[in-house]
C-alpha positions as CSV (number, residue, x, y, z in Angstrom):
1,M,-20.2,7.1,28.5
2,F,-16.5,8.0,28.5
3,V,-16.2,6.9,24.9
4,I,-19.3,9.0,23.9
5,I,-17.8,12.1,25.6
6,I,-14.5,11.6,23.7
7,K,-16.3,11.2,20.4
8,R,-18.2,14.5,21.0
9,L,-15.0,16.3,21.8
10,F,-13.7,15.4,18.3
11,V,-15.6,18.4,17.0
12,F,-12.8,20.5,18.4
13,L,-10.1,18.7,16.5
14,V,-9.8,21.1,13.6
15,P,-9.9,24.4,15.5
16,G,-7.5,22.9,18.1
17,S,-5.1,21.9,15.3
18,V,-5.2,25.4,13.8
19,L,-4.4,26.9,17.2
20,A,-1.5,24.4,17.7
21,A,-0.2,25.3,14.2
22,A,-0.2,29.0,15.2
23,C,1.9,28.2,18.3
24,F,4.3,26.3,16.0
25,V,4.6,29.3,13.6
26,V,5.1,32.1,16.1
27,P,8.8,31.3,17.1
28,R,9.8,30.9,13.5
29,V,8.4,34.2,12.1
30,S,11.6,36.1,13.0
31,G,13.5,33.8,10.6
32,F,11.3,34.5,7.7
33,S,12.6,36.5,4.7
34,P,11.3,40.1,4.3
35,G,8.9,38.9,1.6
36,R,7.4,36.1,3.7
37,Q,7.1,38.5,6.7
38,E,5.1,40.8,4.6
39,L,2.9,38.0,3.5
40,F,2.6,36.9,7.1
41,L,1.2,40.3,8.1
42,L,-1.4,40.0,5.2
43,A,-2.4,36.5,6.1
44,P,-5.4,37.5,8.4
45,Y,-6.8,39.7,5.5
46,L,-6.3,37.0,2.9
47,I,-7.8,34.2,5.0
48,T,-10.7,36.4,6.1
49,A,-11.5,37.3,2.4
50,L,-11.6,33.6,1.5
51,G,-13.8,32.8,4.5
52,M,-16.2,35.6,3.7
53,Y,-16.4,34.5,0.0
54,L,-17.2,30.9,1.1
55,S,-19.7,32.2,3.7
56,V,-21.6,34.1,1.0
57,H,-21.4,31.2,-1.5
58,F,-22.8,28.7,1.0
59,H,-25.2,31.2,2.7
60,R,-23.5,31.1,6.1
61,G,-24.2,34.4,7.9
62,R,-22.8,33.4,11.3
63,P,-19.2,32.8,10.3
64,F,-19.4,35.9,8.0
65,M,-20.3,38.1,11.0
66,A,-17.6,36.6,13.2
67,L,-15.0,37.0,10.4
68,L,-16.1,40.6,10.1
69,L,-15.5,41.2,13.8
70,L,-12.1,39.6,13.7
71,V,-10.8,41.6,10.7
72,I,-12.0,44.8,12.2
73,F,-10.1,44.0,15.4
74,Y,-7.0,43.1,13.4
75,W,-7.0,46.2,11.2
76,S,-7.8,48.5,14.2
77,S,-5.1,46.9,16.3
78,R,-2.5,47.2,13.6
79,R,-3.4,50.8,13.0
80,Y,-3.9,52.2,16.5
81,L,-2.4,49.7,19.1
82,V,0.4,47.4,17.9
83,G,3.8,49.0,18.1
84,R,2.7,52.1,20.0
85,S,3.6,53.0,23.6
86,L,0.1,52.9,25.1
87,E,-1.3,52.0,28.4
88,L,-3.7,49.4,27.0
89,S,-5.6,49.1,30.3
90,L,-6.6,52.7,29.9
91,N,-7.1,52.7,26.1
92,E,-10.8,52.9,25.1
93,I,-10.3,51.1,21.7
94,Y,-8.7,48.1,23.3
95,Q,-11.2,48.0,26.1
96,A,-14.1,48.1,23.6
97,F,-12.7,45.1,21.7
98,V,-12.0,42.9,24.7
99,L,-15.4,43.5,26.2
100,L,-17.6,43.3,23.1
101,I,-16.0,40.8,20.7
102,P,-16.3,37.7,23.0
103,A,-19.9,38.6,23.9
104,N,-20.7,39.0,20.2
105,I,-19.1,35.7,19.3
106,A,-21.2,34.0,22.0
107,L,-24.3,35.7,20.7
108,I,-23.5,34.6,17.2
109,A,-23.2,31.0,18.5
110,L,-26.6,31.3,20.0
111,M,-28.2,32.5,16.8
112,R,-29.7,30.2,14.2
113,E,-28.4,30.3,10.7
114,R,-30.3,32.9,8.6
115,G,-27.9,33.5,5.6
116,V,-25.8,36.6,4.8
117,F,-27.9,39.0,2.7
118,T,-31.3,37.8,3.7
119,P,-33.6,40.2,5.6
120,A,-32.6,38.5,8.8
121,G,-28.9,38.7,7.9
122,K,-29.2,42.4,7.0
123,L,-31.0,43.0,10.4
124,R,-28.1,41.4,12.2
125,F,-25.5,43.5,10.4
126,S,-27.6,46.6,11.3
127,F,-27.4,45.4,14.9
128,L,-23.6,45.3,14.7
129,A,-23.5,48.7,13.1
130,V,-25.7,50.2,15.9
131,Q,-23.6,48.4,18.5
132,M,-20.4,49.9,17.0
133,F,-21.9,53.4,17.1
134,I,-23.1,53.0,20.7
135,A,-19.7,51.6,21.7
136,F,-17.9,54.5,20.0
137,W,-20.1,57.1,21.7
138,F,-19.9,55.5,25.1
139,F,-16.1,54.9,25.1
140,R,-15.4,58.2,23.5
141,Y,-17.4,60.3,26.0
142,N,-17.9,58.2,29.1
143,F,-14.7,56.0,29.3
144,I,-13.1,57.8,32.2
145,A,-16.3,57.8,34.2
146,S,-16.7,54.0,33.6
147,L,-13.1,53.0,34.4
148,P,-13.8,52.1,38.0
149,V,-16.2,49.4,36.8
150,I,-14.2,48.3,33.7
151,A,-10.9,48.2,35.5
152,A,-12.1,46.7,38.8
153,D,-10.2,43.7,40.1
154,F,-13.1,42.5,42.2
155,G,-10.8,41.7,45.1
156,L,-8.9,38.9,43.2
157,P,-5.3,38.2,44.2
158,A,-2.6,39.6,42.0
159,F,-1.6,36.2,40.5
160,M,-5.2,35.8,39.2
161,T,-5.5,39.1,37.4
162,P,-4.2,39.4,33.8
163,D,-1.5,42.0,32.9
164,I,-3.4,43.7,30.1
165,V,-7.0,42.4,29.8
166,P,-9.2,43.8,32.7
167,V,-10.8,41.4,35.1
168,T,-14.3,42.5,33.9
169,A,-13.4,41.5,30.3
170,M,-11.8,38.3,31.5
171,F,-15.0,37.2,33.3
172,A,-17.1,38.2,30.2
173,G,-14.7,36.2,28.0
174,C,-14.9,33.1,30.2
175,I,-18.7,33.2,30.2
176,A,-18.7,33.6,26.4
177,F,-16.2,30.7,26.1
178,V,-18.4,28.4,28.2
179,I,-21.5,29.2,26.3
180,T,-19.8,28.7,22.9
181,A,-18.1,25.5,24.0
182,A,-21.4,24.0,25.4
183,L,-23.2,24.8,22.2
184,A,-20.4,23.2,20.1
185,V,-20.5,20.0,22.1
186,R,-24.2,19.8,22.1
187,R,-24.8,20.5,18.4
188,Q,-21.7,18.9,17.0
189,A,-21.7,21.5,14.3
190,P,-18.5,22.6,12.5
191,V,-19.4,26.3,12.6
192,D,-20.0,26.3,16.4
193,A,-16.5,24.6,16.8
194,G,-15.1,27.2,14.5
195,L,-16.6,30.0,16.5
196,L,-15.0,28.6,19.7
197,G,-11.6,28.4,17.9
198,A,-12.0,32.0,16.7
199,L,-12.9,33.1,20.3
200,A,-9.9,31.3,21.7
201,A,-7.6,32.8,19.0
202,F,-9.0,36.3,19.7
203,C,-8.4,35.9,23.5
204,I,-4.7,35.0,22.8
205,A,-4.2,37.7,20.2
206,S,-5.7,40.4,22.5
207,N,-3.8,39.2,25.6
208,W,-0.5,39.2,23.7
209,I,-1.2,42.3,21.6
210,T,2.1,43.8,22.5
211,T,3.9,40.9,20.8
212,P,3.2,41.5,17.1
213,D,4.0,38.0,15.8
214,I,1.6,36.4,18.3
215,H,-1.1,39.0,17.5
216,T,-0.8,38.3,13.8
217,A,-0.5,34.5,14.0
218,F,-3.6,34.1,16.2
219,S,-5.6,36.7,14.2
220,A,-4.9,34.5,11.2
221,A,-5.7,31.3,13.2
222,G,-9.1,32.6,14.2
223,A,-10.0,33.5,10.6
224,L,-8.7,30.1,9.4
225,A,-10.7,28.2,12.1
226,L,-13.9,29.9,10.8
227,T,-13.0,29.4,7.1
228,L,-12.4,25.7,7.6
229,S,-15.7,25.4,9.6
230,V,-17.6,26.8,6.5
231,L,-15.9,24.2,4.3
232,R,-16.6,21.4,6.7
233,D,-20.2,22.5,7.1
234,S,-20.7,22.7,3.3
235,Y,-19.2,19.1,3.1
236,N,-21.8,17.9,5.6
237,M,-24.6,19.6,3.7
238,A,-23.5,17.7,0.5
239,F,-22.5,14.3,2.1
240,K,-24.6,14.0,5.3
241,D,-28.3,13.5,5.8
242,D,-29.8,16.2,7.9
243,L,-32.5,14.0,9.6
244,T,-30.4,10.9,10.6
245,N,-26.9,12.4,10.5
246,M,-25.8,9.5,8.4
247,P,-23.7,9.7,5.2
248,S,-26.0,10.5,2.3
249,R,-26.5,8.8,-1.1
250,R,-23.8,11.1,-2.6
251,S,-21.3,9.9,0.0
252,L,-22.3,6.3,-0.9
253,N,-21.6,6.9,-4.6
254,E,-18.2,8.3,-3.7
255,S,-17.4,5.3,-1.6
256,L,-18.5,2.8,-4.2
257,N,-16.2,4.4,-6.8
258,G,-13.2,3.9,-4.6
259,L,-13.8,0.2,-3.7
260,G,-11.7,-2.7,-4.8
261,R,-12.7,-6.0,-6.4
262,R,-14.3,-7.5,-3.3
263,Y,-17.2,-6.0,-1.3
264,A,-20.7,-6.8,-0.2
265,L,-23.7,-4.4,-0.1
266,A,-27.0,-4.5,1.7
267,M,-30.2,-2.6,0.9
268,L,-32.5,-2.1,3.8
269,D,-36.1,-0.8,3.8
270,V,-38.6,-0.1,6.6
271,D,-41.6,-2.3,6.1
272,H,-45.0,-0.6,5.5
273,F,-43.4,2.8,6.2
274,K,-46.0,4.7,4.1
275,K,-48.9,3.2,6.0
276,F,-47.0,3.9,9.3
277,N,-46.6,7.5,8.3
278,D,-50.3,7.8,7.4
279,T,-51.3,6.3,10.7
280,Y,-49.0,8.1,13.2
281,G,-47.9,11.2,11.3
282,H,-44.6,12.3,9.8
283,D,-43.1,13.4,13.2
284,V,-43.4,9.8,14.5
285,G,-42.1,8.6,11.1
286,D,-39.0,10.8,11.5
287,Q,-38.5,9.2,15.0
288,V,-38.6,5.8,13.4
289,L,-36.0,6.7,10.7
290,K,-33.7,8.2,13.4
291,M,-34.0,5.0,15.5
292,V,-33.4,2.7,12.5
293,A,-30.4,4.9,11.5
294,H,-29.0,4.7,15.0
295,K,-29.2,0.9,15.0
296,M,-27.6,0.6,11.6
297,M,-24.7,2.8,12.4
298,A,-23.8,0.3,15.2
299,V,-23.4,-2.5,12.6
300,G,-20.3,-4.7,13.0
301,G,-18.2,-6.5,10.4
302,G,-16.6,-3.3,9.1
303,G,-19.8,-2.1,7.6
304,K,-20.7,1.5,7.1
305,A,-24.3,2.7,6.9
306,Y,-25.8,5.3,4.5
307,R,-29.2,6.8,4.0
308,Y,-30.1,5.9,0.4
309,G,-33.4,7.9,0.3
310,G,-36.8,8.0,1.9
311,E,-37.1,4.9,4.1
312,E,-34.3,3.1,2.3
313,F,-30.8,2.6,3.7
314,T,-27.6,1.0,2.5
315,I,-24.8,-0.7,4.4
316,L,-21.4,-1.2,2.6
317,F,-19.0,-3.9,3.6
318,P,-15.5,-3.5,1.9
319,G,-13.6,-6.8,1.5
320,R,-16.5,-9.0,2.6
321,S,-18.7,-11.5,0.9
322,A,-22.5,-11.8,1.2
323,K,-22.1,-14.9,3.3
324,D,-19.8,-13.0,5.8
325,I,-22.2,-10.2,6.4
326,I,-25.6,-11.9,6.8
327,P,-25.0,-12.6,10.6
328,E,-24.2,-8.9,11.2
329,L,-27.4,-7.9,9.3
330,E,-29.5,-10.4,11.3
331,I,-28.3,-8.7,14.5
332,I,-29.4,-5.3,13.1
333,R,-32.8,-6.7,11.9
334,K,-33.5,-8.3,15.2
335,A,-32.5,-5.2,17.2
336,I,-34.9,-3.0,15.2
337,A,-37.8,-5.5,15.4
338,D,-37.4,-5.9,19.2
339,Y,-37.2,-2.1,19.8
340,K,-40.3,-0.5,21.3
341,L,-40.6,3.1,20.3
342,A,-42.5,5.3,22.7
343,L,-45.1,7.5,20.9
344,R,-44.4,11.1,21.8
345,N,-47.5,13.2,22.4
346,V,-47.1,16.6,20.9
347,E,-49.5,18.0,23.6
348,R,-47.4,16.5,26.4
349,P,-46.5,19.1,29.1
350,K,-42.9,20.3,29.0
351,N,-42.8,20.3,32.8
352,V,-41.4,17.0,34.0
353,K,-43.5,16.7,37.2
354,E,-46.7,17.6,35.4
355,G,-45.9,15.1,32.6
356,K,-45.4,12.3,35.1
357,T,-48.7,13.1,36.8
358,Q,-50.6,13.0,33.5
359,R,-48.8,9.7,32.5
360,G,-49.9,8.2,35.8
361,A,-53.5,9.3,35.2
362,R,-53.6,8.1,31.6
363,G,-51.8,4.8,32.0
364,E,-48.8,3.5,30.1
365,V,-47.3,5.4,27.2
366,P,-48.2,3.7,23.9
367,H,-45.3,2.0,22.0
368,V,-44.9,0.9,18.4
369,S,-42.4,-1.2,16.7
370,V,-41.2,-1.6,13.1
371,T,-39.4,-4.2,11.0
372,I,-37.0,-4.0,8.1
373,S,-36.4,-6.1,5.1
374,I,-32.8,-6.6,3.8
375,G,-31.4,-7.5,0.4
376,V,-27.8,-8.5,0.0
377,A,-25.5,-8.7,-3.0
378,E,-21.7,-8.9,-3.5
379,R,-19.4,-8.0,-6.3
380,G,-18.4,-11.0,-8.4
381,E,-18.3,-12.0,-12.0
382,D,-21.9,-10.9,-12.3
383,P,-22.6,-8.2,-11.1
384,T,-19.3,-6.4,-11.6
385,T,-20.0,-2.6,-11.5
386,P,-21.3,-0.7,-8.4
387,E,-24.6,0.1,-10.2
388,E,-25.1,-3.6,-11.0
389,V,-24.4,-4.6,-7.3
390,L,-26.9,-2.0,-6.1
391,K,-29.5,-3.4,-8.5
392,A,-28.8,-6.9,-7.4
393,A,-29.2,-5.9,-3.7
394,D,-32.4,-4.1,-4.5
395,K,-33.7,-7.2,-6.3
396,A,-32.8,-9.3,-3.2
397,L,-34.7,-6.7,-1.1
398,Y,-37.9,-7.1,-3.0
399,K,-37.4,-10.9,-2.7
400,A,-37.4,-10.4,1.1
401,K,-40.5,-8.3,0.9
402,N,-42.3,-10.8,-1.2
403,R,-41.5,-13.6,1.2
404,G,-43.2,-11.8,4.1
405,R,-40.8,-9.0,5.1
406,N,-38.6,-8.8,8.3
407,Q,-35.9,-11.0,6.9
408,V,-32.6,-11.0,5.0
409,C,-32.4,-12.4,1.5
410,A,-29.4,-12.7,-0.8
């Protein structure tokens, strides 16, 4: 359980590294040459422009919206707040940002991806525009009247109240942070992790807005976390299978091109999968593929599993021979054959207690099981190229099917 939790926290590695890099840069900015300092001030704009371009190119509306919010904050801060002798706790522009941007980032995290210039994307931008208009009107004409609520300390002791950010905004930011972090851990999606990194960077930049170097460094860090999340997400689209979350066939081809002279390869196929799909439906078929993928990804012997296509999978063993990997494949074959998959009733009640009552009335939940056939080949004098090894493994797979299925053949 502890290992699983640690693995799920790896989603924060990239945004965490970006924030750490910003901490490293800040104390060194004063030593930059004038030209580099000028470039440093432009960094948030340049990174945001790159991130927006990638978001449009890969049809990612959520990071585009978050980048838009961050660049508006940075531009407005530089123009109206940074370097000016203002009482930020009484400044309506500052209060609007620290109250609304964390809430909007959490809202963006809750949204499903709908693209940038699609009808849904345009509707979301319209929502932001209306929100900005309402915020401008409210803080322009009702700010003084709302100060008792905005600036309330809720009876917290002095050591728990921030110097600049009001307690109301602090509570709102904490709620937004928890929501965004929970979604990132649950979904394991790069964009959700990038949104969390952007939110953390915004909180630091807004809390240290009176220190220009920190404000600029973390504004750039927030934009960079989002930009890298778009790149990572596009990589996953190209090299990961959506259904099983395994590396895809394209990823397999890349791996094969980088192998040395010695490796073994196994082709795996779910037996009678078309008949299974016709009998139980595609939803149950998807459950089967996910289960098979999960078992394969636990393979030992240094193997790495890929989804080849349809109900076919591949496991690659660098530096191994066919004889070496057969025991590992037998473990996978047996684990899948012994697994009893519960058939999920689409009409099953969502309420747990009601579902238990109905299951008790109807008897045991039906289960099904599947088997796989496996063909093995290794690189040698013949075959020598990755394509030839794949063909040899595929030929061995059909040998396993012809011999009765649910077995490994080399």
